[in-house]
C-alpha positions in Angstrom: -79.9 -75.2 33.8 -78.3 -77.4 31.2 -79.9 -80.4 29.6 -77.7 -82.6 31.8 -78.8 -80.8 34.9 -82.5 -81.1 33.9 -82.1 -84.9 33.4 -80.5 -85.2 36.7 -83.1 -83.1 38.5 -86.1 -84.8 37.0 -86.3 -87.6 39.5 -86.0 -85.1 42.4 -89.0 -83.2 41.1 -90.9 -86.4 40.7 -90.1 -87.4 44.3 -91.3 -84.0 45.6 -94.5 -84.3 43.6 -95.5 -87.7 45.2 -98.1 -87.5 48.0 -96.6 -87.9 51.4 -99.8 -89.0 53.2 -101.2 -92.5 53.3 -104.4 -91.2 51.8 -102.4 -89.7 49.0 -100.6 -93.0 48.3 -103.9 -94.8 48.2 -105.3 -92.3 45.7 -102.2 -92.7 43.5 -102.5 -96.5 43.5 -106.2 -96.2 42.7 -105.5 -93.9 39.8 -102.9 -96.2 38.4 -105.3 -99.2 38.6 -108.0 -97.2 36.8 -105.5 -96.2 34.1 -104.4 -99.8 33.6 -108.0 -101.0 33.6 -109.0 -98.4 31.1 -106.2 -99.5 28.7 -106.2 -103.2 29.3 -109.6 -104.3 30.5 -110.8 -105.3 27.1 -107.7 -107.4 26.6 -108.0 -109.0 30.0 -111.7 -109.8 29.4 -110.7 -111.6 26.2 -108.3 -113.8 28.2 -105.3 -112.3 26.4 -103.9 -110.2 29.2 -100.5 -109.3 27.9 -98.4 -111.3 30.3 -95.4 -112.8 28.4 -96.0 -116.5 27.6 -93.3 -119.1 28.2 -91.3 -120.3 25.2 -89.4 -123.5 24.8 -86.9 -125.3 22.6 -84.7 -122.3 21.7 -87.9 -120.2 21.3 -89.5 -122.5 18.7 -92.6 -123.3 20.8 -94.9 -121.0 22.7 -97.1 -121.8 25.7 -100.8 -122.5 24.7 -99.8 -122.6 21.0 -101.7 -125.7 20.0 -100.7 -129.2 21.2 -101.9 -130.3 24.7 -98.4 -130.6 26.2 -98.0 -126.8 25.8 -101.4 -126.0 27.4 -103.3 -126.6 30.6 -104.7 -129.8 29.2 -101.4 -131.5 30.0 -102.1 -131.4 33.7 -105.4 -133.2 33.7 -107.2 -132.6 37.0 -104.0 -131.2 38.7 -104.4 -127.5 39.1 -100.9 -127.3 40.5 -99.1 -129.2 37.8 -95.8 -127.9 36.5 -94.2 -127.5 33.1 -90.5 -126.8 32.9 -88.1 -126.4 30.0 -84.4 -127.1 29.8 -82.2 -126.6 26.8 -78.7 -126.4 25.4 -78.6 -124.5 22.1 -76.3 -125.5 19.3 -73.7 -123.0 18.3 -71.4 -122.4 15.3 -68.5 -123.9 17.4 -70.5 -126.8 18.7 -73.5 -127.5 16.3 -75.3 -129.9 18.7 -78.0 -129.2 21.2 -80.9 -130.5 23.2 -84.1 -129.2 24.6 -86.8 -130.8 26.8 -90.2 -129.8 28.1 -91.1 -131.8 31.2 -94.6 -132.0 32.7 -95.3 -133.2 36.3 -98.4 -133.5 38.3 -99.9 -135.2 41.4 -103.5 -135.2 42.3 -106.3 -137.4 43.8 -108.6 -139.0 41.3 -112.2 -137.8 41.6 -113.3 -141.2 40.3 -111.8 -143.6 42.9 -109.8 -141.5 45.2 -106.4 -143.0 44.2 -103.3 -140.9 44.1 -102.4 -140.1 40.5 -99.0 -139.0 39.2 -98.1 -137.9 35.7 -94.6 -137.4 34.3 -94.2 -136.6 30.6 -91.4 -135.3 28.4 -91.0 -133.9 24.9 -87.4 -133.9 23.9 -85.5 -132.6 20.8 -82.0 -133.6 19.8 -80.0 -131.6 17.2 -76.7 -133.0 16.0 -74.9 -135.2 13.5 -75.6 -138.9 13.1 -73.2 -141.1 15.0 -69.9 -142.3 13.4 -70.2 -145.9 14.6 -72.2 -148.2 12.2 -74.3 -150.0 14.8 -75.0 -146.8 16.8 -76.2 -145.1 13.6 -78.4 -148.0 12.6 -79.9 -148.2 16.1 -80.6 -144.5 16.2 -82.1 -144.0 12.7 -83.5 -147.3 11.7 -84.7 -148.7 15.0 -85.9 -145.3 16.2 -87.5 -143.7 13.2 -88.0 -146.1 10.2 -90.6 -148.4 11.7 -93.9 -149.4 10.2 -95.7 -146.9 12.4 -94.0 -143.9 10.8 -95.1 -141.8 7.8 -93.0 -139.7 5.5 -92.8 -136.0 6.3 -94.9 -133.9 4.0 -93.7 -131.3 1.4 -90.7 -133.4 0.3 -89.0 -133.0 3.6 -86.5 -135.8 4.2 -87.7 -137.6 7.3 -90.4 -139.5 9.1 -93.0 -138.7 11.6 -95.9 -140.1 13.7 -97.9 -138.9 16.7 -95.1 -139.5 19.1 -92.1 -137.9 17.3 -90.1 -137.9 14.2 -86.7 -137.3 12.4 -85.7 -134.6 9.9 -82.4 -134.7 7.9 -81.1 -131.1 7.6 -79.7 -129.5 4.4 -76.1 -130.2 3.3 -75.1 -126.8 4.7 -75.4 -128.4 8.2 -73.2 -131.5 7.4 -70.1 -132.1 9.5 -66.6 -131.7 8.0 -66.4 -135.5 7.6 -69.6 -135.5 5.6 -72.1 -136.8 8.1 -75.6 -135.3 7.9 -77.1 -133.4 10.9 -80.5 -134.5 12.0 -83.2 -133.2 14.3 -85.2 -135.7 16.3 -88.4 -135.2 18.3 -89.6 -137.8 20.9 -92.6 -137.8 23.3 -92.5 -140.1 26.3 -94.1 -140.3 29.7 -95.9 -142.4 32.3 -99.3 -142.4 34.2 -99.4 -143.9 37.7 -102.5 -144.5 39.7 -102.6 -146.1 43.1 -99.8 -148.2 44.6 -99.2 -150.6 41.6 -100.7 -149.3 38.3 -98.4 -147.7 35.8 -98.7 -147.3 32.1 -96.9 -145.6 29.2 -98.5 -142.2 28.6 -96.5 -140.1 26.2 -97.1 -136.4 26.0 -99.8 -135.4 23.5 -98.2 -133.8 20.4 -101.5 -133.4 18.7 -101.1 -135.9 15.9 -98.6 -136.5 13.1 -99.2 -133.2 11.4 -98.7 -131.2 14.6 -95.6 -133.2 15.4 -94.2 -132.4 12.0 -94.7 -128.7 12.6 -93.1 -128.9 16.0 -90.1 -130.8 14.5 -89.6 -128.3 11.7 -90.0 -125.3 14.0 -87.3 -126.6 16.3 -85.1 -127.5 13.3 -85.3 -123.9 12.0 -84.3 -122.4 15.4 -81.5 -124.9 15.8 -80.1 -124.2 12.3 -80.2 -120.5 12.9 -78.3 -120.9 16.2 -75.7 -123.2 14.5 -75.2 -120.8 11.6 -76.3 -123.3 8.8 -79.8 -122.2 8.1 -80.9 -122.1 4.4 -82.0 -118.9 2.8 -85.7 -119.8 3.3 -86.9 -121.6 6.5 -88.3 -125.1 6.2 -92.1 -125.3 6.2 -94.9 -127.7 6.7 -97.8 -126.7 4.5 -99.4 -130.0 3.5 -101.2 -132.9 5.3 -99.2 -135.9 6.3 -100.0 -138.6 3.8 -99.3 -142.4 3.8 -100.3 -142.7 7.4 -99.9 -146.4 8.3 -102.9 -148.5 9.2 -103.5 -150.4 12.4 -101.2 -153.4 13.1 -102.6 -156.7 11.6 -102.7 -159.5 14.1 -101.4 -162.8 13.0 -102.1 -165.9 15.1 -100.1 -168.4 13.1 -96.9 -168.5 11.1 -97.4 -166.6 7.8 -95.7 -166.7 4.4 -96.7 -163.2 3.5 -95.6 -160.9 6.4 -96.3 -157.3 5.7 -98.0 -158.3 2.4 -94.7 -159.4 0.9 -95.1 -162.8 -0.8 -92.7 -165.4 0.6 -91.6 -163.3 3.6 -92.0 -165.9 6.4 -91.5 -165.5 10.1 -91.6 -168.6 12.2 -93.4 -167.2 15.2 -97.0 -167.0 16.2 -99.2 -164.4 17.9 -97.5 -161.3 16.3 -98.7 -158.1 14.7 -97.2 -156.9 11.5 -97.5 -153.4 10.3 -96.9 -152.1 6.8 -95.8 -148.4 6.8 -94.7 -146.3 4.0 -95.0 -147.8 0.5 -93.7 -145.4 -2.1 -90.9 -145.2 -4.6 -88.8 -143.4 -2.0 -89.6 -145.4 1.1 -91.0 -148.8 2.2 -91.2 -150.0 5.8 -92.4 -153.1 7.6 -92.5 -154.0 11.3 -93.4 -157.2 13.1 -93.8 -157.2 16.9 -95.2 -159.5 19.5 -99.0 -159.1 19.7 -99.1 -158.9 23.5 -95.7 -157.8 24.6 -94.6 -155.5 21.7 -91.2 -157.3 21.4 -89.7 -156.6 17.9 -89.2 -159.6 15.7 -88.4 -158.0 12.4 -87.9 -154.4 11.2 -87.4 -153.8 7.5 -86.9 -150.6 5.4 -86.1 -149.5 1.9 -84.8 -145.9 1.6 -84.3 -144.3 -1.8 -85.0 -140.7 -1.1 -81.5 -139.2 -1.5 -81.2 -136.9 1.5 -82.8 -139.4 3.8 -80.6 -142.2 2.5 -77.6 -139.9 3.1 -77.7 -140.8 6.8 -76.4 -144.2 5.9 -73.6 -143.0 3.7 -70.2 -144.6 4.4 -71.4 -147.5 6.6 -72.4 -150.1 4.0 -68.8 -151.3 3.6 -66.9 -152.0 0.3 -67.9 -155.6 -0.3 -71.1 -157.5 -1.0 -73.1 -158.5 2.0 -72.8 -162.2 1.0 -71.8 -164.2 -2.1 -73.8 -163.3 -5.1 -75.5 -160.2 -3.6 -75.4 -156.9 -5.6 -73.9 -153.8 -4.1 -72.2 -153.6 -0.7 -73.3 -154.3 2.8 -73.0 -156.2 6.0 -75.3 -158.6 7.8 -74.8 -158.7 11.6 -76.6 -160.1 14.6 -78.7 -157.0 15.3 -78.7 -155.1 12.1 -78.1 -155.5 8.3 -77.5 -152.9 5.6 -77.2 -153.4 1.9 -76.8 -150.6 -0.6 -77.1 -151.1 -4.4 -77.9 -149.2 -7.5 -81.5 -149.6 -8.5 -83.2 -147.8 -11.4 -80.3 -145.3 -11.7 -80.1 -144.3 -8.0 -78.5 -145.8 -4.9 -81.0 -147.6 -2.7 -80.5 -148.7 0.9 -82.1 -151.8 2.3 -82.2 -152.3 6.1 -83.0 -155.0 8.6 -83.2 -155.0 12.3 -84.2 -157.4 15.1 -83.8 -160.5 12.9 -80.4 -162.0 12.0 -81.8 -164.2 9.2 -80.4 -163.0 5.8 -83.4 -164.8 4.1 -85.7 -162.1 5.5 -83.7 -159.3 4.0 -83.3 -161.2 0.7 -87.1 -161.6 0.2 -87.8 -158.0 1.2 -85.0 -156.5 -0.9 -85.9 -158.5 -4.0 -89.5 -157.6 -3.7 -88.7 -153.9 -3.3 -86.3 -154.0 -6.2 -88.9 -155.7 -8.5 -91.4 -153.0 -7.5 -88.8 -150.3 -8.4 -88.1 -152.0 -11.7 -84.5 -153.1 -11.2 -82.6 -156.4 -10.9 -82.7 -158.6 -7.8 -80.5 -157.6 -4.9 -80.0 -161.1 -3.5 -79.2 -164.2 -5.6 -81.6 -167.0 -6.3 -81.8 -169.3 -3.2 -80.9 -166.6 -0.7 -84.5 -165.9 -0.1 -85.4 -169.2 1.4 
């Protein structure tokens, strides 16, 4: 018999060797169980039975790998909660993608018997910053340069907090027209109890350091799929420094918002928050103390790769008469870019339309960096 004939006949011999009686089948099943138990019982007892674990976000995150939203803790008291993942991976032809992990659960509270519902999401976006000026400022400044964000560790160009972050990818991922590609991470969600109580309840990312690791892991997978990954993958190996403090409540108008002398906001009952305060980055946020409404958002960005997300949108003329550099001051956003201590620095304002606020902030930041004022005397009223 040839080798081909033997290969063809092997299944036939196996079928003939199988027991024909019910008792024989039970003995065979029992033998298989014993074999499996003998080879895997120790693993099973250690709670690491080798069933494949789910992976999410282009394979970047694994079930039970650390943060609560990837483990059973995400479901609270609901033993039947669900976690699902959806994704569209970037490609070389279309270097943009999205992934989301969604958590849902419904159970009866053991405390008061109310019906409880949880719905949480962790989403990642991979793609270039928008072309339109206002859309780009709204996405980057409003979303990721607030006073509650900290710089990413290890020199990575971006920001992070316990609810998400933004990372600017290397130049190899830039678009043909020069726009940087960014990866963003955001956690959201709600908790509802009874017929009328609902509150924000974002998915638990495990803190700023864990969020940074999740963000970088997704970025590495996305870059590999898009064909623009660097020779060495990006890494998070250090703690997240410069974590912002708690918001400072202000019950009357103040002349020193965010600790900046002369920065006055004519509103009461607000909470200001000073975020990053380094040579590369400075942020300040002022929001309503009770309703969280933003009144003023300010940022100074000097870190080159992070500042690159604002390239090409500061215009070609000064923001106003006597201002250094170029920029625009609009109703919702303002941007000014000027040379400061030998490098381009970007000054941003959101929520407020008062150029005096930006003037005070920009001049204070410029003085700290050791360069000439950005706004002329009198602009910072």
